[in-house]
KOLDREN-462592 format. One record per atom (N, C-alpha, C): residue number from 1; atom name; x, y, z. Coordinates in pm, whole numbers, padded with zeros to 5 digits, always signed. Layout:
  num  atomo    east   north      up
  NUM     CA       X       Y       Z
...
This chain:
  num  atomo    east   north      up
    1      N  +01903  +04781  -02766
    1     CA  +01956  +04844  -02644
    1      C  +01843  +04884  -02553
    2      N  +01725  +04914  -02607
    2     CA  +01611  +04946  -02517
    2      C  +01555  +04831  -02438
    3      N  +01455  +04863  -02358
    3     CA  +01381  +04762  -02282
    3      C  +01448  +04735  -02142
    4      N  +01544  +04810  -02103
    4     CA  +01607  +04786  -01977
    4      C  +01540  +04876  -01869
    5      N  +01531  +04822  -01753
    5     CA  +01490  +04898  -01632
    5      C  +01587  +04868  -01526
    6      N  +01638  +04972  -01456
    6     CA  +01726  +04956  -01346
    6      C  +01667  +05024  -01223
    7      N  +01674  +04954  -01109
    7     CA  +01621  +05010  -00979
    7      C  +01710  +04979  -00872
    8      N  +01713  +05068  -00775
    8     CA  +01798  +05040  -00652
    8      C  +01744  +05102  -00533
    9      N  +01781  +05043  -00420
    9     CA  +01739  +05097  -00285
    9      C  +01868  +05106  -00208
   10      N  +01893  +05229  -00155
   10     CA  +02009  +05256  -00073
   10      C  +01961  +05285  +00069
   11      N  +02002  +05224  +00165
   11     CA  +01978  +05251  +00305
   11      C  +02105  +05282  +00379
   12      N  +02115  +05400  +00437
   12     CA  +02234  +05437  +00507
   12      C  +02192  +05513  +00633
   13      N  +02226  +05467  +00752
   13     CA  +02177  +05526  +00879
   13      C  +02285  +05518  +00981
   14      N  +02270  +05606  +01077
   14     CA  +02362  +05595  +01195
   14      C  +02328  +05474  +01278
   15      N  +02422  +05439  +01366
   15     CA  +02396  +05322  +01453
   15      C  +02292  +05347  +01558
   16      N  +02250  +05249  +01624
   16     CA  +02155  +05259  +01733
   16      C  +02216  +05328  +01854
   17      N  +02153  +05427  +01921
   17     CA  +02198  +05480  +02043
   17      C  +02215  +05384  +02153
   18      N  +02320  +05392  +02231
   18     CA  +02345  +05303  +02343
   18      C  +02424  +05367  +02457
   19      N  +02430  +05298  +02569
   19     CA  +02510  +05359  +02680
   19      C  +02562  +05240  +02759
   20      N  +02652  +05267  +02842
   20     CA  +02704  +05161  +02940
   20      C  +02621  +05177  +03072
   21      N  +02559  +05065  +03112
   21     CA  +02475  +05055  +03221
   21      C  +02549  +04983  +03338
   22      N  +02488  +04999  +03451
   22     CA  +02543  +04921  +03569
   22      C  +02479  +04784  +03590
   23      N  +02359  +04765  +03536
   23     CA  +02287  +04650  +03558
   23      C  +02241  +04625  +03700
   24      N  +02239  +04735  +03782
   24     CA  +02210  +04723  +03926
   24      C  +02089  +04815  +03957
   25      N  +02006  +04778  +04048
   25     CA  +01905  +04854  +04103
   25      C  +01958  +04934  +04222
   26      N  +02006  +05056  +04207
   26     CA  +02068  +05135  +04318
   26      C  +01975  +05241  +04371
   27      N  +01874  +05273  +04297
   27     CA  +01786  +05383  +04343
   27      C  +01647  +05335  +04383
   28      N  +01581  +05263  +04293
   28     CA  +01455  +05203  +04320
   28      C  +01437  +05093  +04221
   29      N  +01330  +05010  +04233
   29     CA  +01319  +04893  +04153
   29      C  +01285  +04927  +04000
   30      N  +01254  +05056  +03966
   30     CA  +01228  +05078  +03828
   30      C  +01355  +05131  +03751
   31      N  +01474  +05134  +03806
   31     CA  +01584  +05184  +03737
   31      C  +01700  +05082  +03726
   32      N  +01657  +04965  +03672
   32     CA  +01765  +04864  +03657
   32      C  +01863  +04900  +03546
   33      N  +01825  +04987  +03450
   33     CA  +01917  +05029  +03347
   33      C  +01986  +05157  +03390
   34      N  +02023  +05170  +03503
   34     CA  +02096  +05279  +03561
   34      C  +02234  +05294  +03496
   35      N  +02278  +05410  +03456
   35     CA  +02411  +05425  +03391
   35      C  +02519  +05386  +03490
   36      N  +02630  +05341  +03429
   36     CA  +02746  +05297  +03514
   36      C  +02809  +05435  +03575
   37      N  +02892  +05403  +03671
   37     CA  +02967  +05517  +03734
   37      C  +03105  +05514  +03675
   38      N  +03145  +05622  +03604
   38     CA  +03278  +05639  +03553
   38      C  +03375  +05667  +03667
   39      N  +03477  +05583  +03681
   39     CA  +03573  +05594  +03788
   39      C  +03724  +05620  +03744
   40      N  +03759  +05541  +03643
   40     CA  +03902  +05550  +03599
   40      C  +03915  +05608  +03462
   41      N  +03813  +05660  +03398
   41     CA  +03815  +05720  +03268
   41      C  +03700  +05817  +03253
   42      N  +03719  +05926  +03175
   42     CA  +03620  +06033  +03152
   42      C  +03535  +05979  +03039
   43      N  +03414  +06034  +03031
   43     CA  +03323  +06003  +02915
   43      C  +03393  +06036  +02789
   44      N  +03453  +06150  +02777
   44     CA  +03525  +06194  +02651
   44      C  +03626  +06093  +02610
   45      N  +03709  +06042  +02707
   45     CA  +03811  +05953  +02681
   45      C  +03759  +05817  +02629
   46      N  +03641  +05772  +02697
   46     CA  +03580  +05646  +02655
   46      C  +03521  +05660  +02516
   47      N  +03467  +05769  +02485
   47     CA  +03399  +05800  +02354
   47      C  +03501  +05788  +02249
   48      N  +03622  +05838  +02270
   48     CA  +03735  +05830  +02172
   48      C  +03774  +05682  +02141
   49      N  +03742  +05592  +02225
   49     CA  +03775  +05446  +02212
   49      C  +03655  +05361  +02155
   50      N  +03565  +05433  +02094
   50     CA  +03449  +05361  +02037
   50      C  +03467  +05365  +01875
   51      N  +03449  +05252  +01827
   51     CA  +03457  +05232  +01679
   51      C  +03468  +05088  +01636
   52      N  +03505  +05062  +01521
   52     CA  +03526  +04920  +01485
   52      C  +03679  +04887  +01485
   53      N  +03725  +04792  +01566
   53     CA  +03862  +04749  +01579
   53      C  +03873  +04606  +01539
   54      N  +03941  +04585  +01433
   54     CA  +03977  +04454  +01374
   54      C  +04110  +04397  +01433
   55      N  +04098  +04287  +01499
   55     CA  +04223  +04216  +01559
   55      C  +04220  +04074  +01513
   56      N  +04333  +04009  +01528
   56     CA  +04341  +03867  +01499
   56      C  +04241  +03786  +01581
   57      N  +04207  +03833  +01702
   57     CA  +04118  +03757  +01797
   57      C  +03970  +03788  +01759
   58      N  +03945  +03888  +01679
   58     CA  +03806  +03914  +01647
   58      C  +03773  +04062  +01619
   59      N  +03649  +04103  +01613
   59     CA  +03609  +04235  +01582
   59      C  +03547  +04295  +01714
   60      N  +03588  +04418  +01750
   60     CA  +03553  +04479  +01869
   60      C  +03491  +04618  +01831
   61      N  +03391  +04671  +01912
   61     CA  +03341  +04798  +01893
   61      C  +03393  +04899  +02004
   62      N  +03467  +04839  +02102
   62     CA  +03540  +04915  +02205
   62      C  +03688  +04880  +02181
   63      N  +03775  +04981  +02192
   63     CA  +03917  +04958  +02179
   63      C  +03965  +04842  +02272
   64      N  +04023  +04742  +02203
   64     CA  +04074  +04625  +02291
   64      C  +04172  +04662  +02401
   65      N  +04235  +04778  +02393
   65     CA  +04323  +04820  +02499
   65      C  +04253  +04844  +02629
   66      N  +04117  +04863  +02620
   66     CA  +04042  +04891  +02743
   66      C  +03977  +04761  +02792
   67      N  +04008  +04645  +02731
   67     CA  +03945  +04517  +02766
   67      C  +04045  +04415  +02810
   68      N  +03996  +04323  +02893
   68     CA  +04065  +04198  +02927
   68      C  +03995  +04090  +02834
   69      N  +04070  +04035  +02741
   69     CA  +04018  +03944  +02647
   69      C  +04069  +03805  +02669
   70      N  +03974  +03713  +02668
   70     CA  +04009  +03570  +02680
   70      C  +04008  +03506  +02547
   71      N  +04116  +03435  +02506
   71     CA  +04131  +03385  +02375
   71      C  +04134  +03233  +02383
   72      N  +04067  +03170  +02287
   72     CA  +04060  +03020  +02280
   72      C  +04197  +02984  +02208
   73      N  +04286  +02911  +02279
   73     CA  +04418  +02872  +02225
   73      C  +04411  +02792  +02096
   74      N  +04305  +02712  +02079
   74     CA  +04294  +02636  +01958
   74      C  +04262  +02710  +01840
   75      N  +04179  +02811  +01847
   75     CA  +04130  +02898  +01733
   75      C  +04205  +03034  +01722
   76      N  +04245  +03078  +01837
   76     CA  +04310  +03211  +01842
   76      C  +04201  +03316  +01844
   77      N  +04071  +03287  +01861
   77     CA  +03966  +03383  +01857
   77      C  +03917  +03416  +02001
   78      N  +03865  +03539  +02018
   78     CA  +03814  +03578  +02150
   78      C  +03691  +03500  +02186
   79      N  +03689  +03454  +02318
   79     CA  +03571  +03385  +02365
   79      C  +03496  +03473  +02463
   80      N  +03568  +03570  +02524
   80     CA  +03520  +03651  +02627
   80      C  +03589  +03780  +02634
   81      N  +03526  +03892  +02664
   81     CA  +03593  +04016  +02690
   81      C  +03516  +04093  +02792
   82      N  +03595  +04148  +02880
   82     CA  +03533  +04234  +02990
   82      C  +03616  +04358  +03000
   83      N  +03549  +04463  +03049
   83     CA  +03612  +04592  +03074
   83      C  +03710  +04580  +03178
   84      N  +03832  +04644  +03160
   84     CA  +03938  +04640  +03262
   84      C  +03889  +04698  +03388
   85      N  +03930  +04636  +03503
   85     CA  +03882  +04680  +03637
   85      C  +03926  +04830  +03657
   86      N  +03851  +04899  +03727
   86     CA  +03886  +05039  +03767
   86      C  +03829  +05152  +03673
   87      N  +03777  +05110  +03554
   87     CA  +03733  +05211  +03472
   87      C  +03586  +05250  +03497
   88      N  +03505  +05152  +03533
   88     CA  +03364  +05180  +03561
   88      C  +03319  +05091  +03679
   89      N  +03215  +05133  +03748
   89     CA  +03163  +05053  +03862
   89      C  +03013  +05085  +03871
   90      N  +02957  +05015  +03959
   90     CA  +02810  +05032  +03994
   90      C  +02796  +05164  +04076
   91      N  +02700  +05238  +04059
   91     CA  +02673  +05357  +04142
   91      C  +02649  +05313  +04292
   92      N  +02678  +05407  +04378
   92     CA  +02653  +05385  +04522
   92      C  +02498  +05371  +04544
   93      N  +02464  +05294  +04643
   93     CA  +02322  +05286  +04678
   93      C  +02252  +05420  +04692
   94      N  +02135  +05438  +04632
   94     CA  +02063  +05563  +04637
   94      C  +02101  +05670  +04544
   95      N  +02193  +05632  +04448
   95     CA  +02241  +05735  +04352
   95      C  +02227  +05671  +04209
   96      N  +02237  +05766  +04111
   96     CA  +02239  +05721  +03969
   96      C  +02384  +05727  +03920
   97      N  +02417  +05646  +03821
   97     CA  +02546  +05648  +03758
   97      C  +02557  +05772  +03671
   98      N  +02684  +05810  +03641
   98     CA  +02709  +05934  +03560
   98      C  +02736  +05908  +03412
   99      N  +02720  +05783  +03369
   99     CA  +02733  +05757  +03228
   99      C  +02608  +05805  +03154
  100      N  +02624  +05903  +03059
  100     CA  +02504  +05962  +02997
  100      C  +02422  +05859  +02915
  101      N  +02288  +05861  +02933
  101     CA  +02194  +05768  +02866
  101      C  +02198  +05806  +02714
  102      N  +02200  +05693  +02630
  102     CA  +02197  +05705  +02486
  102      C  +02293  +05803  +02427
  103      N  +02409  +05811  +02478
  103     CA  +02508  +05912  +02443
  103      C  +02608  +05860  +02332
  104      N  +02604  +05740  +02300
  104     CA  +02686  +05685  +02197
  104      C  +02606  +05618  +02085
  105      N  +02665  +05610  +01968
  105     CA  +02601  +05545  +01852
  105      C  +02676  +05417  +01819
  106      N  +02592  +05304  +01796
  106     CA  +02658  +05189  +01758
  106      C  +02706  +05191  +01605
  107      N  +02761  +05088  +01555
  107     CA  +02801  +05081  +01412
  107      C  +02693  +05130  +01319
  108      N  +02733  +05207  +01217
  108     CA  +02629  +05249  +01116
  108      C  +02585  +05137  +01029
  109      N  +02478  +05163  +00960
  109     CA  +02419  +05063  +00878
  109      C  +02414  +05112  +00727
  110      N  +02465  +05028  +00632
  110     CA  +02470  +05062  +00492
  110      C  +02425  +04938  +00414
  111      N  +02324  +04960  +00326
  111     CA  +02280  +04854  +00237
  111      C  +02249  +04904  +00098
  112      N  +02274  +04832  -00006
  112     CA  +02245  +04866  -00144
  112      C  +02191  +04748  -00213
  113      N  +02062  +04756  -00258
  113     CA  +01988  +04655  -00330
  113      C  +01977  +04704  -00472
  114      N  +01991  +04611  -00566
  114     CA  +01989  +04648  -00711
  114      C  +01901  +04547  -00787
  115      N  +01831  +04599  -00893
  115     CA  +01750  +04516  -00976
  115      C  +01771  +04562  -01121
  116      N  +01790  +04472  -01213
  116     CA  +01806  +04499  -01356
  116      C  +01704  +04412  -01429
  117      N  +01618  +04470  -01514
  117     CA  +01524  +04396  -01589
  117      C  +01539  +04427  -01741
  118      N  +01530  +04330  -01827
  118     CA  +01537  +04341  -01972
  118      C  +01407  +04283  -02015
  119      N  +01336  +04356  -02101
  119     CA  +01206  +04310  -02163
  119      C  +01232  +04287  -02315
  120      N  +01188  +04165  -02357
  120     CA  +01191  +04139  -02504
  120      C  +01044  +04122  -02551
  121      N  +01008  +04203  -02656
  121     CA  +00869  +04188  -02715
  121      C  +00871  +04068  -02808
  122      N  +00775  +03979  -02786
  122     CA  +00762  +03859  -02872
  122      C  +00657  +03895  -02974
  123      N  +00535  +03930  -02927
  123     CA  +00422  +03974  -03013
  123      C  +00367  +04093  -02957
  124      N  +00255  +04143  -03015
  124     CA  +00194  +04268  -02966
  124      C  +00153  +04254  -02816
  125      N  +00114  +04150  -02776
  125     CA  +00062  +04134  -02623
  125      C  +00148  +04040  -02545
  126      N  +00250  +03977  -02600
  126     CA  +00338  +03885  -02529
  126      C  +00481  +03938  -02517
  127      N  +00533  +03927  -02405
  127     CA  +00674  +03969  -02390
  127      C  +00745  +03876  -02288
  128      N  +00874  +03867  -02307
  128     CA  +00955  +03781  -02222
  128      C  +01040  +03879  -02135
  129      N  +01046  +03850  -02004
  129     CA  +01118  +03937  -01910
  129      C  +01231  +03856  -01844
  130      N  +01343  +03912  -01834
  130     CA  +01464  +03850  -01769
  130      C  +01500  +03952  -01660
  131      N  +01492  +03915  -01531
  131     CA  +01524  +04004  -01426
  131      C  +01627  +03953  -01327
  132      N  +01729  +04033  -01292
  132     CA  +01827  +03996  -01198
  132      C  +01812  +04085  -01083
  133      N  +01815  +04033  -00955
  133     CA  +01808  +04115  -00834
  133      C  +01928  +04076  -00746
  134      N  +01978  +04169  -00673
  134     CA  +02085  +04148  -00582
  134      C  +02051  +04230  -00448
  135      N  +02034  +04152  -00343
  135     CA  +02015  +04207  -00212
  135      C  +02155  +04225  -00149
  136      N  +02189  +04343  -00099
  136     CA  +02315  +04379  -00047
  136      C  +02424  +04349  -00155
  137      N  +02405  +04406  -00273
  137     CA  +02490  +04383  -00392
  137      C  +02636  +04406  -00362
  138      N  +02675  +04497  -00276
  138     CA  +02815  +04520  -00241
  138      C  +02875  +04423  -00134
  139      N  +02784  +04345  -00078
  139     CA  +02822  +04245  +00025
  139      C  +02884  +04319  +00138
  140      N  +02822  +04430  +00180
  140     CA  +02882  +04507  +00288
  140      C  +02832  +04453  +00427
  141      N  +02920  +04428  +00514
  141     CA  +02881  +04374  +00654
  141      C  +02827  +04489  +00739
  142      N  +02724  +04465  +00812
  142     CA  +02670  +04560  +00910
  142      C  +02669  +04492  +01047
  143      N  +02749  +04546  +01133
  143     CA  +02780  +04482  +01261
  143      C  +02683  +04534  +01374
  144      N  +02667  +04444  +01474
  144     CA  +02578  +04478  +01588
  144      C  +02659  +04447  +01714
  145      N  +02654  +04548  +01807
  145     CA  +02709  +04516  +01937
  145      C  +02611  +04442  +02026
  146      N  +02657  +04362  +02118
  146     CA  +02564  +04288  +02198
  146      C  +02507  +04366  +02317
  147      N  +02387  +04409  +02301
  147     CA  +02319  +04486  +02414
  147      C  +02272  +04378  +02519
  148      N  +02289  +04418  +02644
  148     CA  +02245  +04334  +02750
  148      C  +02097  +04361  +02788
  149      N  +02051  +04481  +02746
  149     CA  +01912  +04510  +02774
  149      C  +01863  +04606  +02661
  150      N  +01743  +04595  +02617
  150     CA  +01685  +04681  +02517
  150      C  +01541  +04726  +02551
  151      N  +01491  +04829  +02486
  151     CA  +01359  +04866  +02514
  151      C  +01340  +05016  +02517
  152      N  +01224  +05066  +02467
  152     CA  +01190  +05207  +02462
  152      C  +01299  +05293  +02401
  153      N  +01362  +05244  +02287
  153     CA  +01465  +05320  +02225
  153      C  +01599  +05321  +02296
  154      N  +01616  +05230  +02387
  154     CA  +01739  +05228  +02467
  154      C  +01814  +05094  +02448
  155      N  +01937  +05094  +02424
  155     CA  +02020  +04973  +02420
  155      C  +02129  +04991  +02527
  156      N  +02144  +04903  +02614
  156     CA  +02234  +04905  +02726
  156      C  +02334  +04793  +02720
  157      N  +02460  +04826  +02746
  157     CA  +02566  +04722  +02754
  157      C  +02613  +04741  +02905
  158      N  +02598  +04636  +02985
  158     CA  +02647  +04650  +03115
  158      C  +02794  +04638  +03129
  159      N  +02847  +04729  +03215
  159     CA  +02996  +04737  +03218
  159      C  +03072  +04607  +03261
  160      N  +02997  +04514  +03326
  160     CA  +03057  +04389  +03366
  160      C  +03016  +04274  +03286
  161      N  +02954  +04298  +03166
  161     CA  +02922  +04186  +03078
  161      C  +03041  +04117  +03028
  162      N  +03023  +03981  +03010
  162     CA  +03140  +03895  +02958
  162      C  +03161  +03913  +02806
  163      N  +03071  +03987  +02747
  163     CA  +03092  +04010  +02597
  163      C  +03106  +04160  +02574
  164      N  +03148  +04232  +02676
  164     CA  +03162  +04376  +02659
  164      C  +03262  +04415  +02549
  165      N  +03219  +04498  +02458
  165     CA  +03304  +04546  +02355
  165      C  +03320  +04457  +02226
  166      N  +03263  +04335  +02229
  166     CA  +03284  +04240  +02118
  166      C  +03171  +04254  +02021
  167      N  +03193  +04240  +01898
  167     CA  +03097  +04228  +01793
  167      C  +03078  +04081  +01764
  168      N  +02958  +04027  +01789
  168     CA  +02939  +03883  +01775
  168      C  +02827  +03850  +01672
  169      N  +02766  +03952  +01614
  169     CA  +02666  +03920  +01511
  169      C  +02652  +04037  +01408
  170      N  +02580  +04009  +01304
  170     CA  +02562  +04110  +01196
  170      C  +02415  +04135  +01180
  171      N  +02382  +04253  +01129
  171     CA  +02247  +04288  +01094
  171      C  +02228  +04272  +00945
  172      N  +02120  +04203  +00905
  172     CA  +02102  +04175  +00765
  172      C  +02182  +04045  +00728
  173      N  +02204  +04025  +00595
  173     CA  +02277  +03913  +00551
  173      C  +02373  +03943  +00442
  174      N  +02439  +03840  +00396
  174     CA  +02536  +03856  +00291
  174      C  +02461  +03877  +00162
  175      N  +02535  +03898  +00054
  175     CA  +02471  +03920  -00079
  175      C  +02387  +03795  -00117
  176      N  +02271  +03825  -00171
  176     CA  +02181  +03725  -00222
  176      C  +02136  +03771  -00360
  177      N  +02160  +03676  -00458
  177     CA  +02120  +03712  -00596
  177      C  +02020  +03621  -00659
  178      N  +01925  +03670  -00729
  178     CA  +01823  +03591  -00803
  178      C  +01817  +03623  -00947
  179      N  +01782  +03529  -01032
  179     CA  +01750  +03553  -01173
  179      C  +01611  +03501  -01200
  180      N  +01524  +03581  -01253
  180     CA  +01391  +03541  -01283
  180      C  +01359  +03562  -01431
  181      N  +01304  +03457  -01489
  181     CA  +01265  +03466  -01628
  181      C  +01102  +03437  -01629
  182      N  +01041  +03525  -01703
  182     CA  +00892  +03506  -01710
  182      C  +00842  +03557  -01843
  183      N  +00728  +03497  -01880
  183     CA  +00656  +03537  -02003
  183      C  +00530  +03609  -01961
  184      N  +00509  +03725  -02003
  184     CA  +00392  +03806  -01970
  184      C  +00303  +03817  -02088
  185      N  +00178  +03792  -02067
  185     CA  +00080  +03803  -02173
  185      C  -00057  +03855  -02129
């Protein structure tokens, strides 16, 4: 029964901070990641519509009710999504948008790696080791929203992006397992 070693690494964190930007230079040339102007929705209402939404057309991090979604008729999957008109706009020239910077968190991250090793003693100085490792042992997906600009701890999604609200990639990979056998002397 002896000779076993078990090890694990658990990583669990909140999502990356982000905000909705205008993608416009309305004040001066250094503020291209200016926040969007909220026009048809309050920040609190918008924040309530953030999360992971699974639909037959795909996975979204913004409630699909706030989006105009283009669906490929052959596959039934979303090919494009834009924020419905009238909810946000670019700020007026010479002003900043009122969407708070880094006020939202993207999808959280969770990963569990596991290793199990069994050692068999053959002689005084020689032993046989059998080791199994599993990266992302629970095969938990970690989703990423498509930022249109990044840098200095800021992730921006422009309000008029054609992939607004869609989840189109993952962070990390699916479960990967290895078995290693070795003789140590």
